[in-house]
C-alpha positions as CSV (number, residue, x, y, z in Angstrom):
1,M,-17.5,-17.3,-53.6
2,L,-15.1,-15.8,-51.2
3,N,-15.2,-17.8,-48.0
4,V,-13.2,-15.8,-45.4
5,R,-11.6,-12.3,-45.6
6,V,-9.8,-10.9,-42.6
7,Q,-7.5,-8.0,-41.9
8,T,-4.4,-8.4,-39.7
9,D,-3.4,-6.0,-37.1
10,E,-0.8,-4.7,-39.6
11,G,-3.5,-3.9,-42.1
12,E,-2.8,-6.7,-44.5
13,F,-5.7,-8.6,-46.0
14,V,-5.9,-12.4,-46.0
15,N,-8.5,-14.2,-48.1
16,I,-9.1,-17.9,-47.6
17,E,-11.3,-19.9,-50.0
18,V,-12.2,-23.5,-50.2
19,Q,-12.7,-24.7,-53.8
20,S,-14.0,-28.2,-54.4
21,T,-13.3,-28.6,-58.2
22,G,-13.4,-26.7,-61.3
23,M,-11.4,-25.4,-64.3
24,F,-8.2,-24.4,-62.6
25,E,-7.2,-21.6,-65.1
26,S,-10.6,-19.9,-65.0
27,L,-10.5,-20.1,-61.2
28,H,-7.1,-18.6,-61.1
29,K,-8.4,-15.6,-62.9
30,R,-11.2,-15.2,-60.4
31,F,-8.8,-15.5,-57.5
32,Q,-6.6,-12.8,-59.0
33,Y,-9.7,-10.6,-59.4
34,Y,-10.4,-10.9,-55.6
35,V,-6.8,-10.1,-54.8
36,F,-6.6,-7.1,-57.1
37,K,-9.9,-5.8,-55.9
38,N,-8.7,-5.9,-52.4
39,I,-5.6,-3.9,-53.4
40,A,-7.5,-1.4,-55.4
41,T,-10.1,-0.6,-52.7
42,Q,-7.3,0.4,-50.3
43,V,-6.6,3.7,-52.0
44,H,-8.4,6.5,-53.8
45,S,-7.3,9.2,-56.2
46,G,-4.8,11.4,-54.4
47,D,-4.0,9.0,-51.7
48,D,-0.4,8.0,-50.8
49,Y,0.1,4.7,-52.6
50,R,2.8,3.7,-50.0
51,K,0.0,2.9,-47.6
52,I,-1.2,0.0,-49.7
53,K,-0.9,-3.2,-47.7
54,P,-0.2,-6.7,-49.2
55,V,-3.1,-9.1,-49.9
56,Y,-2.7,-12.8,-49.3
57,M,-5.0,-15.4,-50.8
58,I,-5.0,-19.0,-49.6
59,I,-7.0,-21.4,-51.7
60,L,-7.6,-24.9,-50.4
61,F,-8.3,-26.7,-53.6
62,N,-9.9,-30.1,-53.2
63,D,-8.4,-31.4,-56.4
64,E,-5.0,-32.0,-58.0
65,D,-3.1,-30.4,-60.8
66,R,-2.7,-33.5,-63.1
67,K,0.2,-31.8,-64.9
68,H,2.3,-30.7,-61.9
69,H,2.1,-32.7,-58.7
70,E,2.8,-30.3,-55.9
71,L,1.2,-29.7,-52.5
72,V,1.6,-25.9,-52.5
73,R,2.0,-23.5,-55.4
74,I,2.9,-19.9,-54.8
75,R,2.2,-17.0,-57.1
76,S,3.2,-13.4,-56.6
77,D,4.3,-10.4,-58.7
78,C,7.9,-10.8,-57.7
79,D,10.1,-13.7,-58.6
80,E,12.3,-14.5,-55.6
81,K,15.1,-15.6,-58.0
82,Y,15.5,-12.1,-59.3
83,H,13.7,-9.8,-56.9
84,D,12.9,-9.5,-53.2
85,S,9.3,-10.6,-52.7
86,D,8.9,-8.2,-49.8
87,G,7.7,-5.6,-52.2
88,S,5.0,-7.7,-53.7
89,L,1.4,-6.6,-53.1
90,Y,-0.1,-9.9,-53.7
91,H,0.6,-13.5,-52.7
92,I,-1.5,-16.4,-53.8
93,Y,-1.0,-19.8,-52.2
94,Y,-2.7,-22.9,-53.8
95,V,-2.9,-25.9,-51.5
96,F,-3.8,-29.0,-53.6
97,L,-5.5,-31.2,-51.0
98,K,-5.6,-34.4,-53.1
99,E,-1.9,-34.2,-53.4
100,I,-1.8,-35.3,-49.8
101,D,-3.1,-38.7,-50.9
102,H,-0.1,-39.1,-53.3
103,I,2.3,-38.1,-50.6
104,I,0.8,-40.7,-48.2
105,K,1.1,-43.4,-50.8
106,E,4.7,-42.4,-51.5
107,K,5.9,-41.8,-48.0
108,G,3.5,-43.8,-45.8
109,K,1.3,-42.5,-43.1
110,E,4.0,-43.0,-40.5
111,N,6.1,-40.4,-42.3
112,M,3.5,-37.6,-42.5
113,I,5.5,-35.5,-40.1
114,N,7.8,-34.8,-43.1
115,L,5.0,-33.7,-45.3
116,W,6.4,-30.2,-46.0
117,K,9.8,-31.6,-47.2
118,T,8.3,-32.9,-50.5
């Protein structure tokens, strides 16, 4: 279920979803579907494809990836190592909320101001 969908003043779409638990890979496919659907509905046959605006998806995932411990995972169609991500039409941000617990244990509550430097 898509929780929030907004359009910015620049015409870009932002989807925000809160997901409690589930099979991560099957959820990733569902999230991609939402993103691609938002891209596809922006144009119709004969339209100027340059008018397509990027879609951003932010998933607040109340779980952790047991294989890779990271707070935020970013996926898009351009790899910044080889390409400029400005041309990407989709950007997916996973925020693994339970990872915050690991960071608190590692750094201590008093050091939470440095949360984004993990």
